[in-house]
N, C-alpha and C positions, 0 to 999 in steps of 0.2 A: 545275286544270280543274273540280273539283267546286265550288269557290267561284265561279268564273266562271259556271257553270251556274245557281247560285242567285242570283247578282247579276243575271242576265237576268230572273229572276222578280221580283226586288225592284223593278225599274224598271217593272213592269206592274201593281203593286198599290198601293192606298191605305194598307193596314195596314203594320205594322212586321214586317220579316223578320229574325229572329234567327238568326245562325250561331253555332256553338260558339265560346265565348270572348266573345261580345257581352254587354254589360250587358242583363239581362233574360232571357237564355237559360235560366239555371238555374231561375229562378222559374217560367218558362213550362212547363218540362218536369216540374215537381214533381207528384207524384201522391199521392192520399190513402193508398193502400196502400204502406207503406214497403218491402215486399218487392221492389218494382220500381224500378230506377234505370236508366232508358233514355236514350240520347243520340241524338236525331234529327240528321240531316244539316242540317236547317233547320226553324225553327218560324215559321209565319205567324200573327201576331195579326191575324185578319181584321177588316176594318172594315165589310164588307157582303157582299151576295150576289155582287157582281162579283168580289171577291177570291176567293171560293170557286170560282166558275167558272174563274178563271185557275189556281187551284191544282189543280183536278181535271184541267183540260186539260194542265197541266204534268206531273202524275203519269202520266197516260195516255200522253203522248208520250215521256216519258223512261224509263218503267218503274220509277221509284222507288216504294218502298212508301209508302202514304198512310195516315195515322192522323188521327182527329178527336177533339179534346178539348173536351167541354162543361164539366162540373164536375170531370172527372178523378177521379170517385168510384168507378168500377167496380172490383170486387175483382180482376179479371183484369189490370188495368194496361194494357189494350190501347189506351187513349186516346192513348198516346205510343208511337212506334215506335223501335226501334234502327236508326239510319240512316234514310234517306228523309225524307219531308216530313210534318210534323204541322201541322194546322190548329188553332189555339188560338182558341176562341170567347169567351174572357173579356172582350174589349171589347164584345161584342154582348149586353148584358144588359137591353135595353129591355123594359118591360112596359107596355102601353097598354090600359087597361080602358075598355070602353064600358058604363056602368052601365044605360043605357036598354035595351039588348038582352042584357045579361048575358053579354058575351064579353070575352076578353082576347087580345091579340096579343102573343106572347112571343118574345124573341130566344133563340137556342140557347145562349148563354152564361149565361143567368139561372139562379140557384139557386132552390130551393124557397122560401128565405127572401125573395129578391127578389120572387117572385111573390106570396107570402102577404101581405107588407107592403103591396103596392100594391092587391091585390084587397080586403083587409080595410078599407082606407080607405073603401070603398063597402059594407061589410058583406057581401062576396061571397067565395067560394072555390071551388076545384075540388079533387077528391080528389088528394092528392099523397102522398109518402112521409112518413117520420117523423123525418128528420134534415135540418135546414134547409140544410146546406151541400151537399147532393146537387144535381147539375145536372138541370134539367128535361128536357134532351134525352134523355139515356140512360134516365132513369126512364120517360118517356112511350113511347119507342120499344120498351122491353121489356115494357110493360104498365102497371106502376105501381099500388101499392095503399097505403092508409094508413087513418087514422081515419075518413074520410068515405066509404070505398068500399062499406061494407055498405048505405049509404043511396043513394049516387050512382054507384057503379060504379068501374071502373078509371080511372086517368088517361087511358089510351088510349081508353076508352069516351067520354070527354068531349072528345076531339080532334075539332074540326069541319073543319079544313083544315090544310094545311101546304104551304110552298114548298120544293121539293126539287131540288137540283142532281144530275142523274143522270150516268152514266158518260160520255156523249158531250158533256157540258158544257152541256146545255140546262137551263134553270130551268123546272120544271113546277109547276103548282098541282095538288095532290091533295086531292080531297074526294069526296063521294058522287056527284058528277056528272062531274067532270073527273078523268081517270085513276083511276077507282075501284079498279082492281086494285092500283095502287101505294098508294092510300090504305088499302086492306085490309091490305096487307103491312106497312106501317110501324107499324101498331097491334099491336105485339107482336113483329115480325120483326127488331127492332134496326136497326143501321145498315147492313144488307146491301144496300140498294137505292138509296142515294144519300145526300147530305148535306143535312139539313134546315136551312134558313136562317131559317125563321120558323114558329111554331106558332100556331094559333088555337084557343082552348079555350072550352067552355061553362062558365059560372059559376052558382053556386047561393047563395041567402041562407044565411049561416052566421055565428053569433056576434052581436055581437063577443065575448061570453063563451061558453065551453063548460064543462061539468062534467067535470073531469079531474084525474088525479093517480095516486098509487101507494099500494098496500097491501102491506106487507112482512111476510112470514112466515119462520120458520126453515126451512131446507131439510130438516130431519129429518122434517117433516110433508108433504113434497112429494107423495108418492104419493096420500095421502088428499085433499090440496087439489086436485090435478089431476083426480081422480075427480069432485069436486064442480064443478070448473070446466067440465068437458064437459057436465054437466047444466045449469048456468047458461047456457052458451053456446047450447045447443040451444033455449032459450026466450027468448033476448035479443031485444029489438026492434032494428030496423035502425039506429036512431040511436045505438045502444050498441055499442062495440067494446072488447074486453078482450084484451090481449096479455100473454103470460107470459114473464118473464125469470128464469132460474136462474143465479146467479153469486155471486161474493163481493161483499158489500155495499160500494158506494162510500161515500165520506164525505158522504152527504147530510145537510144541516143538521138535518133533523127526526129523524134516527136517533140513538140514544144512542151515545156514543163507543165503548163496549165492543162494539157490534154491527159497527162498521166493520171490513171485512176478513173477517167471518164469512160462511159460506155461507147464502144466503137464496133464497127464491122471492118474486118481485115480480109482483103483478097490476098492470098498467099500463092505466088505463081512460080512456075518453073518451066522453061523451054529448053530441052536438051539437044536440039538439033542446030541447024544453021542459024547464026545470030541474026542475020537480016530477016530470015523467015520468022524468027522469034519476035522481033519488033513488030512485024506485020500482024502476027497472031495476038500480040498484046494490045494493039491499037483499039479494038472494039471495047476492051475492058477499061482502058484508060478514058474512053469517051463517056463513061457512066458517071455523070455528076462531077462535083468539085471535091476532090479528096482533101483531107486535112494535111496529109503528107504522103509522099511516095519515096520508096527506097528500093529501086530495081536496077540491076546492072549485071555485068559479067562477074561471076564469082566461081572459084574452084568448086567442082561438084562435091568433093569430100568435105569441104568447109560448109557448103550449103546444107549438107546432111546433118550438121551439128547445130543448125541455126535455132531450132526450137528447144534445144536441151535445157537452157536456163529457165524455160517456162514450165518444165515438167520434172523438177528435181525429185530425187527419192525422198521418201519419208512422209510426204503429204498423205492425207486420207483421201481415198478415191472411191467413187461409186459411179458406174456408167450404165446408160441405157441406150439402145441403138436400134435403128431401122435401116432397111434398104428400100430404094425407090426406083421404079422403072422410069418415072418422070417426076419432076418437081411441080406438082399441081398447086393451085392457089391455096388449097387447104393445108398442104404441107408447109408452104412458105409462111402462112399465117401462124402455124404452130411453132415454127422456128423463131419468128419474131416475138410472139408472146412469151416464149420461154426466155429469150434473151433480154426481155424487158423486166424480168423479175429475178435476176441473178442473186442467189442467196449468200455468196461469199466472193471475195475479190478474184480468186483464181478459177472460179467456175466458168465454163464456156459451152457454147453450142457450136458444133463442128459439122460442116457439110463437105464431103469429099467427092471429087469427080472420078468416076470409074469409066467403063466402056472401052472402046477401042480394041486393042489386042486381047484384053481380058475376055471380051464377049465373042471372040471368034472361035473359041473352043466350045464344044457342046457341053450341056449340063452334066453328062456322064463321063466326060474326059478325065476328070479327077474327082476325088471325094468332094471338093468344093463345087457346089452346084449352081451358084448364082450368076450365071452367064447372061442374064438379061438385066441385071442391075446397072443403072447409069449413075446412081449416086448412093452414098451412104451418109446418114446423118446420125450423130450421136450427141448426147449431152454428157459432158465430162464434169461431174461434180467433184471439185477438188478443194479441200479445206484442211485446217490444222487443229482446230479446237474440237475435242470430242463432244462438247456441248452443242455443236451445230450439226451433229449426225442426223437427227430427225428432220431438220429443215432441209438439209442438202439432199438427202435421200428422197424426201417427198417431192422436191423440185424435179429431180430426174425422173421419177415415176410419173409425175404429172405430164411432162413432155411426152413420154412414151405413150400414155393413154390418149393424149390429144392428137398425136401424129399417126397413130395406128390405122385409122380409117383410110389414110391416103398412101400407106406404104405397101410394099409388095408382099409382106408376110415373111420375107426372108431376113436372116440376121447373120452377120459375119461372126464366126465363133470366137475369134480373138477379142471381140468387143462385148461379149456377154459377161454379165456379172455372175457371181457364185450362187445366186438365188434364182436362176432362170432355167433349171433343168427341164421344165415343162416346154420350153421353146426348142429343145434340141432336135427332136424327131422331125417336126414339120418346118420349123424356122431355120435351123442351121443346116440340115441335110436333106430334107424333103424327099425327093424320089430316090436318093442314094442311101437312105438310112438302112433299109433292109439288107442291102448288099454289104454295107459296113458291118452290120450285126453278124452276118454270116462269116465275114472275114475275121471278125473278132473271135468268134467261136473256134475258128481254125487255129489262130495263133495265140489266143489267150482265153481258153475256155473257162478258167476259174476267175477271170476278171482281176488278175494281179495288178494290172495297170489301170487303176480306177481313180487315182488322184488327179483328176482332170475334168473336163466337160465330158462325162463318162457315157460311152456307148456300151451297154451290157451285151454279153454274147447272146446270139439268138438261141432260143430254147432247143 
């Protein structure tokens, strides 16, 4: 009976519908986070917006759970459901750039790498994340930040319009004039309000080369280095972004062999403006102590966007905890250093990302993403392979969260939230914007069809 039900859907779509046991089913359900091994009742590899409409209608009419997979990169694993129907957007990867007006129309299955390679052919880019295998859809719907955000804002701030299939099966255009409430909500509110089948982004001149790379120090000097880092960050120009990673040294080719596997602090930097100004911006960071090694220079922007890909391959087990900070006070730095000094597995890391600049020039109610006063985000990325280490790695991440909480803003970036953090959604992720989001949810999805996410239930 279940198979017959999905066979009826198969006859209505252009894309391929995979049932358990079909060739392609397992590859379509694979997720980046290896902690999740979910088995949908069916997976639709959508060929276009019409397939999405039919899938949404099918889920609404039958009551089966609906999940949506763009890049499948979310740490919660919610892009694929157990049972029910999953829409897999991997066939919809188109990126069409209009260099005359500096816009790009992007399909929901495109990765950041797909987007960057196409846009950079015209010397253009929009602010994206820092791992090229991430899907554009989940990144943009949650907010999105990376190397260009201090100059050009969030990914969501550069969204000009979107085509959205809402719960009643209608395809709506959302922008500043058409369905503006929906447009406001999808810029940070995640996949709660519909399924986006096309994004239109603003582009900016970038590259082709940027000044970027890594400065590596021993972890033993982390506290002193972080104290200097916060002073450098406070004076940095908006074209300059420095993120900090504390972990065991990967086998980077520019590091001496005897450093591989030792505990280090890495300043990871990018300056996307004038190269001479970039060297000037980098100088204060270079003056902080004696590094083990430095590898900073001119690199094509699209290539730099792939630099950390080898450190975050798919299939590892991942559990994250995250905070945002208006400032990096002494207590916050102490918590970062303590956590980095007790890494439970070789690939675990503590991350500090620099925000501010153009991100914070928007008001907290400009989009659903409200954190326009955050200057830094800090996360622990517990990453490991052996299920026997689950308890130790998860406990390590939670310990950092508890120790850093008194010094944080109380906010959290929704794309960095784990699947067990629903209690943080109202106040932490959305704060003053939550009630408005719940009202918009009631308008476009009153039955909460789109609940396979960091879910905002419709207002009563």
